[in-house]
C-alpha positions in Angstrom: 96.0 95.1 69.7 97.5 92.0 71.1 99.8 91.3 68.3 102.5 94.2 69.2 102.4 92.9 73.0 102.9 89.3 71.8 105.8 90.3 69.7 107.6 92.3 72.2 107.2 89.6 74.9 109.0 87.1 72.6 111.7 90.1 71.6 112.5 90.4 75.2 113.4 87.0 76.1 117.1 88.1 76.0 116.6 90.8 78.8 117.2 89.7 82.5 114.3 90.3 85.0 116.6 91.4 88.0 115.1 94.7 89.0 113.4 94.3 92.5 111.1 96.3 94.6 114.1 98.3 96.4 115.9 98.8 92.9 112.7 100.4 91.4 111.9 102.4 94.2 115.4 103.8 94.5 115.2 104.5 90.6 112.2 106.6 91.0 113.8 108.6 93.9 117.1 108.8 92.0 115.5 110.1 88.9 113.0 112.4 90.6 115.4 114.1 93.3 117.6 115.9 90.9 119.4 119.3 90.5 116.0 121.0 90.8 115.6 120.4 94.4 118.8 122.6 95.0 117.4 125.7 93.2 113.5 125.3 93.1 113.1 126.6 96.8 114.2 130.0 95.6 112.6 130.1 92.3 109.0 129.1 93.9 109.6 131.8 96.6 110.2 134.1 94.1 106.8 133.6 92.2 104.6 132.6 95.1 106.1 134.1 98.2 105.6 132.6 101.6 102.9 130.5 100.0 105.5 128.5 97.9 104.9 125.3 99.8 101.2 125.6 98.4 102.7 125.1 95.0 104.3 121.8 96.1 101.4 120.5 97.8 99.1 121.5 94.9 101.5 119.6 92.5 101.5 116.7 94.8 97.7 116.5 95.0 97.8 116.5 91.1 100.4 113.7 91.2 98.4 111.3 93.4 96.1 110.4 90.4 98.9 110.2 88.1 100.8 107.7 90.4 97.7 105.6 90.9 97.3 105.3 86.9 100.9 104.4 86.5 100.5 101.6 89.2 97.4 100.2 87.6 98.8 100.4 84.0 102.2 99.0 85.0 100.7 96.1 86.8 98.8 95.0 83.6 101.4 95.7 80.8 104.8 94.2 81.9 106.8 94.8 78.7 109.9 97.2 78.4 108.9 100.7 77.3 106.7 102.2 80.2 104.1 104.6 78.9 104.9 103.7 75.4 103.7 100.2 76.2 100.8 101.1 78.1 99.4 103.4 75.4 100.3 101.0 72.6 98.3 98.2 74.5 95.4 100.4 75.0 94.8 102.4 71.8 97.2 100.8 69.2 100.5 101.4 67.4 100.6 104.9 66.2 99.1 106.4 69.6 101.8 104.4 71.3 104.6 105.8 69.0 103.3 109.3 69.5 103.6 109.1 73.2 106.9 107.2 73.1 108.2 110.2 70.9 107.0 112.8 73.4 108.4 110.6 76.4 111.8 110.2 74.7 111.8 114.0 74.0 111.0 114.9 77.6 113.6 112.3 78.9 116.3 113.4 76.9 115.5 117.0 77.3 115.5 116.6 81.2 118.7 114.5 81.0 120.5 117.5 79.0 119.0 119.9 81.5 120.3 118.2 84.3 123.8 117.8 82.8 123.7 121.5 81.9 123.1 122.1 85.6 125.8 119.8 86.6 128.5 121.8 84.8 126.9 125.2 86.0 127.3 123.9 89.6 130.8 122.6 89.0 131.8 125.8 87.4 131.3 127.6 90.8 133.9 125.6 92.1 136.1 125.3 88.7 135.5 128.4 86.7 137.3 127.0 83.8 134.1 124.9 83.2 132.1 127.8 82.1 134.3 128.1 79.0 132.7 126.4 76.0 135.4 124.0 74.9 136.0 122.6 78.8 132.4 122.6 79.2 131.8 120.3 76.1 134.7 118.1 76.9 133.3 117.6 80.4 129.8 116.8 79.0 131.4 114.3 76.6 133.4 112.7 79.2 130.7 112.4 81.6 128.3 110.7 79.4 131.0 108.5 77.9 131.9 107.2 81.3 128.2 106.7 82.3 127.3 105.1 79.0 130.2 102.6 79.2 129.1 101.9 82.9 125.6 101.1 81.8 126.3 98.9 79.0 127.9 96.4 81.4 124.5 95.1 82.5 121.3 96.4 84.0 122.4 94.6 87.4 125.3 96.9 87.7 123.4 100.1 86.7 120.4 99.2 89.2 123.1 98.9 92.1 124.6 102.2 91.1 121.1 103.7 91.2 120.4 102.3 94.6 123.7 103.8 95.9 123.4 107.2 94.4 119.8 107.4 95.6 121.0 107.1 99.2 123.9 109.3 98.6 121.5 112.1 97.6 118.6 111.5 100.0 120.5 110.9 103.2 122.5 114.3 103.2 119.2 116.3 102.2 117.5 114.5 105.3 120.3 115.5 107.5 120.3 119.0 106.2 116.5 119.2 107.1 117.0 117.9 110.6 119.9 120.2 111.2 118.1 123.2 109.6 115.0 122.6 111.7 116.8 124.3 114.6 117.1 127.5 112.6 113.6 127.6 111.4 111.6 130.8 112.4 107.9 130.1 112.4 107.2 133.7 111.5 108.8 132.9 108.0 106.2 130.3 107.4 103.1 132.6 107.7 101.1 133.1 104.7 100.6 136.9 104.8 99.0 137.2 101.3 97.5 134.3 99.0 99.5 134.9 95.6 97.2 135.0 92.5 96.3 131.9 90.8 98.4 133.0 87.8 101.6 133.0 90.0 100.8 129.5 91.3 99.8 127.9 88.1 102.8 129.4 86.3 105.2 127.5 88.8 103.4 124.3 88.3 105.2 123.3 85.2 108.5 123.4 86.9 107.0 121.5 89.8 105.8 118.8 87.4 109.3 118.6 86.1 110.6 118.2 89.6 108.2 115.5 90.5 108.9 113.6 87.1 110.8 110.5 87.0 108.2 107.9 87.5 107.6 107.5 83.9 111.2 107.0 82.9 111.9 104.7 86.0 109.2 102.2 84.8 110.5 102.0 81.1 112.7 98.9 81.9 109.6 97.0 83.1 110.8 94.0 80.8 113.7 93.6 83.4 111.4 93.8 86.5 110.9 90.9 88.7 107.3 90.0 89.3 106.2 93.5 87.8 102.5 92.8 88.7 103.3 93.3 92.5 106.6 95.2 92.4 105.5 97.9 90.0 102.6 99.3 92.1 104.3 99.1 95.3 107.5 100.5 94.2 105.4 103.4 92.5 103.6 104.3 95.9 106.8 104.1 97.9 109.1 106.1 95.7 106.3 108.7 95.0 105.6 109.1 98.6 109.4 109.6 99.5 109.9 112.2 96.7 106.7 114.1 97.5 107.8 114.3 101.2 111.3 115.3 100.6 110.4 118.3 98.3 107.8 119.8 100.5 109.8 119.6 103.8 112.8 121.0 101.9 110.9 123.8 100.8 109.4 124.4 104.3 112.8 124.3 106.1 114.3 126.5 103.6 111.7 129.0 103.8 111.6 128.8 107.8 115.5 129.6 107.9 115.7 132.1 105.1 112.4 134.0 105.2 112.1 136.5 102.4 115.7 136.5 101.5 114.8 132.9 99.8 113.5 134.5 96.8 116.7 136.1 96.1 118.8 132.7 96.4 119.8 130.9 93.2 121.6 128.2 95.6 119.1 128.2 98.7 120.2 124.8 100.1 123.9 126.0 100.1 122.9 129.1 101.9 121.0 126.9 104.5 124.4 124.7 104.9 126.3 128.0 105.5 124.1 128.8 108.3 124.3 125.5 109.9 128.1 125.2 109.9 131.2 126.6 108.4 131.8 124.9 105.2 128.4 123.4 105.0 127.7 125.2 101.7 130.5 123.3 100.1 129.1 119.9 101.4 125.9 120.8 99.9 127.3 121.8 96.8 129.0 118.2 96.7 125.7 116.7 97.5 124.1 118.7 94.6 126.8 117.3 92.2 126.3 113.7 93.3 122.4 114.3 92.9 122.8 115.5 89.4 125.2 112.6 88.3 122.9 110.2 89.9 119.9 111.5 87.8 121.8 111.5 84.7 123.0 107.8 85.4 119.2 106.8 86.3 118.1 108.3 82.9 120.7 106.4 81.0 119.5 103.0 82.8 115.8 103.7 81.7 115.3 106.1 78.9 117.3 103.9 76.2 114.6 101.3 76.8 112.1 103.4 75.1 114.5 103.8 72.1 114.9 99.9 72.3 111.2 99.2 72.4 110.5 101.3 69.4 113.3 99.6 67.4 111.8 96.3 68.6 108.5 97.2 67.3 109.5 98.7 64.0 109.3 102.5 63.9 113.0 102.9 64.6 115.8 100.8 63.0 116.0 97.3 64.2 119.7 97.7 64.8 118.9 99.8 67.8 117.1 97.1 69.4 120.3 94.7 69.5 120.8 93.4 72.9 124.6 92.5 73.7 125.2 88.9 74.2 127.6 89.3 77.2 125.8 91.8 79.3 122.3 91.5 77.8 121.3 95.1 77.6 120.4 97.2 74.5 123.9 98.8 74.3 123.4 100.6 70.9 120.2 102.1 72.3 122.0 103.5 75.5 124.8 105.0 73.3 122.3 106.9 70.9 120.5 108.3 73.9 123.7 109.5 75.6 124.9 111.2 72.3 121.8 113.1 71.8 121.5 114.1 75.3 125.1 115.3 75.3 124.6 117.4 72.2 121.4 119.1 73.9 123.3 119.8 77.2 126.2 121.4 75.2 123.6 123.6 73.4 121.2 124.4 75.9 120.4 125.9 79.3 118.7 124.1 82.4 115.7 126.4 82.4 114.7 126.2 78.8 115.2 122.5 78.7 113.4 121.9 82.0 110.3 123.8 80.6 110.2 121.7 77.3 110.8 118.6 79.5 108.1 119.5 82.0 105.6 120.2 79.4 106.2 117.3 77.4 105.8 115.2 80.7 102.3 116.5 81.0 101.2 115.1 77.6 102.7 111.6 78.6 100.9 111.7 81.8 97.7 112.6 80.2 98.0 109.7 77.9 98.8 107.2 80.7 95.9 108.3 82.8 93.6 107.6 79.7 95.4 104.2 79.1 95.3 103.1 82.6 91.3 103.4 82.5 91.0 101.8 79.1 93.3 98.9 80.2 91.1 98.3 83.4 87.9 98.9 81.5 88.7 96.1 79.0 90.5 93.8 81.7 93.4 93.9 79.5 96.5 91.8 80.5 97.5 88.2 81.3 98.6 89.1 84.9 96.8 87.9 87.8 95.5 90.2 90.5 96.4 93.5 88.7 96.3 96.8 90.7 92.7 98.5 90.1 92.0 102.0 90.2 89.3 102.8 92.8 86.3 104.9 91.7 86.2 103.8 88.1 87.1 106.6 85.6 86.9 109.5 88.3 90.6 109.3 89.3 92.0 109.1 85.7 89.9 112.1 84.7 90.8 114.1 87.8 94.6 113.5 86.5 93.7 114.6 83.1 91.9 117.8 84.2 94.6 118.8 86.3 97.4 118.3 83.8 95.3 120.2 81.2 95.3 123.2 83.4 99.2 123.1 83.9 99.4 122.9 80.2 97.8 126.2 79.7 100.7 127.9 81.5 103.3 127.0 78.8 104.6 129.8 76.5 104.3 129.7 72.8 108.1 128.7 72.5 107.7 125.8 74.6 104.7 124.6 72.5 106.7 125.3 69.3 109.7 123.4 70.5 107.5 120.3 71.5 105.2 120.5 68.5 108.4 120.6 66.0 109.9 117.5 67.6 106.9 115.6 67.7 106.0 116.6 64.2 109.5 115.5 62.9 109.2 112.2 64.7 105.6 111.7 63.4 106.9 112.3 59.8 109.6 110.0 60.4 106.9 107.2 61.7 105.1 107.8 58.4 108.0 107.4 56.2 109.2 104.0 57.9 105.9 102.2 59.0 103.3 103.2 56.5 105.0 102.1 53.3 105.1 98.6 54.8 101.2 98.1 54.9 
């Protein structure tokens, strides 16, 4: 299992290690705090009532062992690819490819879902965008501009991510602080605990909301001192995300009470209560948030395509690194093209459910890989992060994710399975004949 890693290290000499702690932490926040934070408070209130914050807390407890496993694996495997590289190093090339395929499916579906939500958001201000042709033209223009921006270099993309992360997090913090004056404690009382089916049914969407770390860590081959930076950025970014999601839900529920369950844009409603015109400001923040998430995905997810092309399953021309800017430009354009097509054809809810379910499968593989890498003392790095309590934490993460997966409906499983099967057949056609 050492050959693939040696190969990829030599193949990554053309990439620049310029991403530091702040840029990687901002990438995690930027990719995670997306459009869902502006809609999920109402959705969860509709399914779990006043106990909706418990769904976020349950999801947060589930995410703690996952973040620990990402930190451990990322400190040992420092090549580009993120979860793909972790699983490849731990279990071999084919399992690595399967996880890379599922990771890319989840990432491209997530990006498309957010882009679809962006058009829906803007169509409230410009109804013309709800029409099919203007919608498609807007999506093509957005992805074209962002792709052109990202092929100019990882440093440019990292700076943009840091700025966009601040541009979306600071207004949300201000909204929370201002809204806390209008919180009614009576609205936060849990009068009846919802059934487990209500809570578990919302967990897939919460997993989608919390997802982002797996994509943010894909460009590990461009991170400075990844053994130290990856664990620290993983903890800092995840802590900021969990705190922001939970606090937004609490303030929204405290302000809106039972009406929250009927709000499709609850944060806009909060802004309207706080000040005249506040709803418009929140809508602008939502737009910036969605653009930032799509931009963050275009920085990270194409690196999975690059890694697969570098190692053989995908055509080698997709692994080409531009001489001037030293980025995998062809992989970036390919990812943007597929995401744009999906966004034009799909809706946020369907794409989010498919993406959230696929992310669960990726997280299960990373939890298993993290323990395997630690158990075998894999990697040439010094002082890697070690998961405490042996296999207990990875097993906790896997068990929780398996429970969440039981809530997926048949149509989501069919979508994930068909996509994974197609890519598996493609892998067999390209790789096995060479043996």
